[in-house]
N, C-alpha and C positions, 0 to 999 in steps of 0.2 A: 398563520398564512393562508388566503385563496386558493383554491385550485388553481385562481388562472396564473399566481407568482412561483407557484412550484412550477422547476422544472423535472422536464424526464426523460428519464435516462435511453437513451437511443444507443443506435451501433455504431453511429459517426462520429457524436459530441463531443469532446473530451469533458471531463467532471473529477472531480479531487476523489478518490481513492484513501483507505489506510488501508495495510495489509500487517497482519503480525506474526513472524515466524519465531519460533525456539534460538532463543541464546547473543550473543552478542557479533554483532556483523558491524564492525570500524565505520566509523561514516566515512573516508577514505574507500569508503567503498560508494561514494553517493554520484561518481560518474559512472561507473558500472552497471547501475541498480538507475540509471537514464535519469538522474538530477531531483530524484526523486530526493527530500528530506527522511536522513536517517537519523530513529531517536532511539535510547534506549530505555526502556523501561525497569525499572528494579522491586520488588515489592519484598516486605522484612524473609528472611530467610527462602525465597520463592526466585528460581534462576532467572537469569535475565531475560525478558525479551524483545528482538528490535523490535521497531512500529518502524512502516517504509508512505509516505507521507510525497502525494503531485497526481499532476493531473494527464492523465489519460485517458486515450479514447477506450473502445474494447479491446479491438488489435492489440495494443498495448500494453495495456493489461495479461491476455494472454502469453504475451513473448517475455511482460517479466516475468509471470507464475512459471512458467516453460525456466526462464533462469534462473527464479528460487527452487526447481527442481530439480535446475544438473549442481547443485550444489551442496543436494539430498536434505533442503531445509524444507518440512513439514510445516504445511498453515494451519495455523491458530485460529485465523480469520481475514475474511475481503471483504469492507464494508467500504459502499459506498456515502461519502461525506456530504449532506441536502446542504445546497448555501451559497452555491458559488455559482 
């Protein structure tokens, strides 16, 4: 993709983020996590990992990270999903 076609991260433009936390967060929590998609990944013999995916601006991302912190969930990763 050319440089002109790539979107830049900014503080105000929402982009898609993927947040991974250890454990099992029930899909019923989707409303509590701002309507993000809740998926669970299980590797053979490993503990489950919950993957939250959604469109957030930087302020909403910070709020989401605080919510997860208040649940006592450590972060595995926070990733910007390019191409949206």
